[in-house]
C-alpha positions in Angstrom: -0.4 30.5 18.5 0.3 26.9 17.2 -2.4 24.8 15.6 -2.9 21.2 16.8 -2.2 18.5 14.3 -4.7 15.7 14.3 -3.4 12.1 14.1 -6.3 11.3 11.7 -7.4 12.7 8.4 -10.9 13.9 8.2 -11.0 15.2 4.7 -12.0 12.8 2.0 -10.2 13.2 -1.3 -12.5 14.2 -4.2 -13.7 11.4 -6.5 -12.2 8.7 -4.2 -13.0 5.2 -5.5 -12.4 1.7 -4.1 -11.9 0.3 -7.7 -9.2 2.9 -8.5 -7.4 2.2 -5.2 -7.4 -1.6 -6.0 -6.3 -1.0 -9.6 -3.5 1.3 -8.5 -2.3 -1.4 -6.1 -2.5 -4.1 -8.8 -0.5 -1.9 -11.3 2.2 -1.0 -8.8 2.8 -2.4 -5.3 2.1 0.5 -2.9 0.2 2.4 -5.6 -3.1 1.9 -3.8 -1.7 3.2 -0.6 -0.3 6.3 -2.4 -3.8 6.8 -3.9 -5.2 6.7 -0.4 -2.8 9.4 0.7 -0.8 6.9 2.8 2.6 7.7 1.2 4.8 6.2 3.9 2.9 2.9 3.8 3.0 3.0 0.0 6.8 3.1 0.1 6.7 0.2 2.6 4.8 -1.9 0.1 6.9 -0.7 -2.9 10.4 -1.4 -1.5 10.3 -5.2 -1.0 9.5 -6.0 -4.6 12.3 -3.8 -5.7 14.7 -5.4 -3.3 13.4 -8.8 -4.4 14.3 -7.9 -8.0 17.9 -7.2 -7.0 18.0 -10.5 -5.2 16.7 -12.4 -8.2 19.1 -10.7 -10.5 22.1 -11.9 -8.5 23.4 -15.4 -7.8 20.8 -17.3 -5.9 19.4 -20.8 -5.1 16.0 -22.2 -6.1 14.9 -21.9 -2.4 15.7 -18.1 -2.5 13.7 -17.7 -5.7 10.6 -19.5 -4.2 10.9 -17.5 -1.0 11.2 -14.1 -2.7 8.4 -14.8 -5.1 6.0 -16.2 -2.6 6.7 -13.5 0.0 6.4 -10.8 -2.7 3.1 -12.2 -4.0 1.6 -12.4 -0.5 2.7 -8.8 0.2 1.3 -7.6 -3.1 -2.1 -9.3 -2.4 -2.2 -7.8 1.1 -1.5 -4.4 -0.4 -4.4 -4.7 -2.8 -6.8 -5.7 0.0 -5.5 -3.0 2.3 -5.9 -0.3 -0.4 -9.5 -1.3 -1.2 -10.5 -1.4 2.5 -8.9 1.9 3.4 -10.5 3.5 0.3 -13.9 2.2 1.6 -13.1 4.0 5.0 -12.4 7.2 3.1 -15.7 7.0 1.3 -17.7 6.3 4.5 -15.9 9.3 5.9 -14.3 7.3 8.7 -11.0 8.8 10.1 -8.0 7.2 8.5 -4.5 7.4 10.2 -1.5 7.6 7.9 -0.3 4.1 8.9 -3.7 2.5 9.5 -4.0 -1.1 8.1 -7.1 -2.6 6.7 
């Protein structure tokens, strides 16, 4: 007999905290999502800054520099907000899907 897998997670991690999720996201892009057990989404937030670093290390124009930095900062800010809001859902014992945003 095969068990059904739920698309949502109903178990709240022990000692889950909104502040810790936000601090993890501030320290490392994608860190807050990893803290919230959303590993795939955490990798999604972590990859663009790493790719941006490679772009900035190579030959580039000032427009590329501005674009990479502004896009990276926006994505980093959205990751911090997302991590804090999803942590709040965990604490309120709301179901959280692995790729759920905000």
